[in-house]
C-alpha positions in Angstrom: 87.7 81.0 119.6 85.2 81.1 122.5 84.3 84.9 122.4 83.3 85.0 118.6 80.1 83.6 117.3 80.2 80.8 114.7 77.3 79.7 112.6 77.5 76.3 110.9 75.2 76.6 107.9 74.0 73.5 106.2 71.8 73.8 102.9 69.8 70.5 102.6 67.7 68.7 100.1 66.5 65.2 101.0 69.4 64.3 103.4 67.5 62.4 106.1 70.0 59.6 106.0 72.9 61.7 107.0 71.8 65.1 108.5 71.6 63.8 112.1 75.2 62.6 112.1 76.4 65.7 110.5 74.7 67.9 113.2 76.0 65.7 116.0 79.6 65.9 114.7 79.7 69.6 114.4 78.0 70.0 117.9 80.9 67.8 119.2 83.6 69.7 117.5 82.2 73.3 117.9 80.1 73.2 121.0 79.8 77.0 121.0 78.5 77.3 117.5 74.9 77.4 116.3 74.0 74.9 113.7 71.5 76.1 111.0 69.8 73.7 108.7 68.0 75.2 105.7 65.5 72.8 104.2 65.2 73.3 100.5 61.8 71.5 99.8 62.8 68.1 101.0 60.3 65.3 100.6 61.8 63.2 103.4 62.2 63.8 107.1 65.2 66.0 106.9 63.7 68.9 108.9 62.3 66.7 111.6 65.6 64.9 112.2 67.5 68.1 112.2 65.2 69.5 114.8 65.5 66.4 117.0 69.3 66.7 116.9 69.3 70.3 118.1 69.7 72.3 114.9 67.9 75.6 114.1 65.8 74.6 111.2 64.5 77.1 108.5 62.9 76.7 105.2 63.7 78.0 101.7 61.0 77.4 99.0 63.1 78.6 96.1 64.8 75.5 94.7 68.6 75.6 94.3 71.7 75.7 96.6 72.5 79.3 95.4 69.0 80.4 96.5 69.5 78.8 99.9 72.9 80.3 100.4 71.6 83.8 99.5 68.9 83.5 102.2 71.2 82.1 104.7 73.7 85.0 104.2 70.8 87.5 104.6 69.3 85.8 107.7 72.2 85.0 109.9 74.7 87.1 111.8 77.9 85.8 113.0 81.6 86.4 113.2 82.4 83.2 111.2 80.2 81.3 108.7 81.2 77.7 108.3 79.3 76.2 105.2 79.2 72.4 104.8 76.9 70.0 102.9 74.5 67.7 104.8 75.7 64.5 103.1 78.4 63.5 105.6 81.2 63.7 103.0 83.2 66.4 104.9 84.9 65.9 108.3 83.7 67.9 111.1 87.2 67.3 112.7 88.5 70.0 110.2 86.0 72.7 111.4 88.4 74.4 113.8 91.3 74.5 111.3 88.9 76.1 108.9 87.4 78.7 111.4 90.7 79.7 113.2 92.1 81.8 110.4 88.7 83.6 110.0 88.5 84.4 113.7 92.1 85.6 114.1 91.9 87.8 111.2 94.4 86.1 108.9 91.8 85.1 106.2 88.5 86.1 104.7 87.7 82.7 103.2 89.2 79.3 103.9 88.6 76.5 101.5 88.3 72.8 102.5 90.7 71.3 99.9 89.8 67.8 99.0 92.3 67.4 96.1 95.8 67.9 97.3 95.9 64.8 99.5 94.2 62.6 96.9 91.3 61.5 98.9 88.7 62.9 96.5 90.2 60.8 93.6 90.1 57.8 95.8 86.7 58.2 97.3 84.7 59.9 94.6 83.2 57.2 92.2 81.3 59.7 89.9 82.8 60.0 86.4 84.1 63.3 85.1 83.7 65.1 88.4 87.6 65.4 88.7 87.8 66.5 85.1 85.3 69.1 85.7 87.0 70.5 88.7 90.3 70.7 86.9 88.6 72.4 84.0 87.2 75.1 86.2 90.4 75.6 88.0 92.2 76.0 84.7 89.7 78.6 83.5 89.9 80.6 86.7 93.8 80.4 86.6 93.7 81.7 82.9 91.2 84.5 83.6 92.0 85.7 87.0 95.6 84.5 87.6 94.9 82.7 90.8 95.3 78.9 91.2 92.8 77.3 93.6 93.6 73.8 95.0 89.9 73.0 95.0 87.3 75.2 93.5 84.1 73.1 93.8 84.4 72.1 97.4 81.2 72.7 99.5 83.2 73.1 102.8 84.6 76.5 103.5 84.5 79.2 106.1 83.9 82.9 105.6 84.2 86.1 107.6 81.2 88.5 108.3 82.4 91.3 105.9 82.9 88.7 103.0 79.4 87.2 103.5 77.6 90.6 103.9 79.2 92.1 100.8 78.8 89.0 98.6 76.0 89.4 95.9 74.8 85.8 95.2 73.8 85.7 91.6 73.6 82.0 91.0 70.6 79.7 91.8 72.1 76.3 92.0 75.4 74.5 92.4 77.3 77.4 90.6 77.4 78.9 94.1 80.9 77.4 94.9 82.4 78.7 91.6 80.8 82.2 92.3 82.2 82.3 95.8 85.7 81.5 94.5 85.7 84.0 91.7 84.3 86.8 94.0 87.0 86.2 96.5 89.7 86.3 93.9 88.3 89.3 92.0 87.8 91.4 95.1 91.2 90.4 96.5 89.9 88.8 99.7 92.4 86.7 101.6 92.1 83.1 100.8 93.6 80.1 102.6 93.4 76.5 101.5 93.0 73.8 104.2 93.6 70.2 103.2 90.7 67.9 104.4 90.0 64.2 104.3 87.1 63.6 101.9 84.8 60.6 102.0 82.2 59.4 99.6 78.5 59.4 100.5 77.2 56.5 102.6 75.3 53.7 100.7 71.7 54.9 100.0 72.6 58.6 99.8 72.3 60.0 96.4 74.0 63.1 95.0 71.8 65.9 93.5 74.5 67.1 91.2 74.1 66.4 87.5 77.5 66.1 85.9 76.5 67.4 82.4 73.8 70.0 83.1 75.3 71.5 86.2 78.8 71.4 84.6 77.4 73.5 81.7 75.8 75.9 84.1 79.1 76.2 86.1 81.0 77.1 82.9 78.3 79.5 81.7 78.6 81.2 85.3 82.3 81.6 84.8 81.7 83.3 81.5 79.0 85.7 83.0 81.3 86.6 85.9 84.2 87.1 83.6 82.1 89.6 81.6 80.9 91.3 84.9 84.2 91.3 86.8 86.7 91.7 83.9 84.8 93.5 81.1 87.8 95.1 79.5 89.6 91.7 79.1 86.3 90.0 78.0 85.4 92.6 75.3 89.0 92.8 74.1 88.9 89.1 73.2 85.6 89.6 71.5 87.1 92.6 69.6 90.1 90.5 68.6 87.9 87.8 67.2 86.0 90.5 65.2 89.3 92.0 64.0 90.6 88.6 62.8 87.5 87.9 60.8 87.5 91.5 59.5 91.1 91.2 58.4 90.6 87.8 56.8 87.7 89.1 54.7 89.2 92.6 54.1 92.9 91.9 53.2 92.1 90.2 49.8 89.8 93.1 49.0 92.6 95.6 49.6 95.2 93.7 47.7 92.8 93.4 44.6 92.0 97.1 44.9 95.7 98.1 44.8 96.3 95.9 41.8 93.3 96.8 39.7 91.8 99.9 41.3 88.5 98.0 41.5 86.4 96.6 44.3 84.4 93.7 42.5 83.4 92.0 45.7 81.5 94.9 47.3 79.3 92.8 49.6 82.4 91.1 51.1 84.1 94.6 51.6 80.9 95.8 53.5 80.9 92.7 55.6 84.6 93.2 56.5 84.1 96.8 57.3 81.2 95.8 59.5 83.2 93.4 61.5 86.0 96.0 62.0 83.2 98.4 63.2 82.0 95.7 65.7 85.7 95.4 66.8 85.9 99.1 67.8 82.4 99.0 69.3 83.5 96.0 71.5 86.6 97.8 72.7 84.6 101.0 73.5 82.2 98.9 75.5 84.9 97.2 77.3 86.5 100.5 78.4 83.2 101.9 79.6 82.1 98.8 81.5 85.7 98.5 83.0 85.3 102.0 84.4 81.8 101.2 85.8 83.2 97.9 87.4 86.0 99.9 89.1 83.5 102.4 90.5 81.4 99.5 91.8 84.3 97.8 93.4 85.4 101.1 95.2 81.9 101.7 96.5 81.7 98.1 97.7 85.0 98.4 99.6 83.7 101.8 101.1 80.5 100.0 102.2 82.5 97.2 103.8 84.8 99.6 105.6 81.7 101.6 106.8 80.0 98.4 108.1 83.1 97.2 109.9 82.9 98.0 113.6 85.9 100.0 114.9 87.4 99.8 118.4 87.4 103.1 120.4 88.8 104.0 123.7 86.3 103.9 126.6 87.8 107.1 127.9 87.6 109.0 124.6 84.4 111.1 124.2 82.0 110.6 121.3 82.6 112.8 118.3 81.0 116.2 118.6 78.1 117.0 116.3 77.1 120.3 114.9 74.2 122.0 116.7 70.9 121.1 115.1 72.3 118.4 112.7 71.7 114.8 113.9 74.5 112.2 113.1 74.1 110.4 109.8 73.9 106.7 110.3 73.8 105.8 106.6 76.6 105.2 104.3 78.9 108.1 103.3 77.3 108.4 99.9 73.9 108.7 101.6 75.1 111.3 104.0 76.4 113.4 101.1 73.2 113.1 99.2 71.2 114.1 102.4 73.5 117.1 102.9 73.2 118.1 99.2 69.4 117.9 99.5 69.3 120.0 102.7 71.5 122.7 100.9 69.2 122.7 98.0 66.1 123.1 100.2 67.7 125.9 102.1 68.7 127.7 98.8 65.1 127.1 97.4 63.5 128.6 100.6 65.9 131.7 100.5 65.2 132.2 96.8 61.4 132.0 97.3 61.6 134.4 100.2 63.7 136.9 98.2 61.2 136.6 95.2 58.2 137.2 97.5 59.8 140.3 99.1 
């Protein structure tokens, strides 16, 4: 654990009351780690206190935890990223247990589980937070088939390949849900680590709004469902259209076979429209599913290309063809460059033949 770099990343907004203790605790538990505090437009002394306690302080003007995480993931390079809130609700004593699976290569994301041991239910005094967590867990279980012990926790560790290939789409507190769904959909290795949760100290206020942020989380799940599983999403939409079309159309068909007439022509047109939308939704799902699979394959190729490989010191470097410098871009970029070079050579030879 001493040879790899660890970055403790703390997004903060008005956490002057607790940030000093949080930094000191993680310096004690992970003395080799670098602690980063990203101040998100705080109006108190969060940044000053963090600097005094030895943290590397940076600023993110775009409001929202998702925006802060996006910038942290872009700026910081480390072998292990340990993300934690600055409100002193997560124990620094669990930091090593979260980081070890990442550093020894047995997990790509470890999740600080507050729910399994019951401490979250005992300590958390905010209404409906437990219900919201259970609802999100049930939705992810139904859509993706994976059961998280704790989806909404803000305490988790991640590997470098996971962080550098993670496209942050959310702006606010939806980031935890997005991290969880991304890990499941891309089949990263996930490990739950039970932790002892404690409530905020007196005087510290939560920035999470139960209703508005809860609606945003549910909307984010729906958006990611459409983006990551388009065939399943649009198949459900097609099923809905088919049911409505059949409910409207079956009486029309029964009446037509009995009398040979279609007296309710507008209803027949409406039923036909819903059946058309059903077919259109299915076609959309198949097309977007193919696109999603291509994007996943290209993402895995990029991750593999960016992962350093160990080579023997005695083995010579790979030989390069004379006159062709090595391509340092991704494989697709190399192929595109080679194709352009061949096209230019063909164009030059064709022009020379035409001139002669």
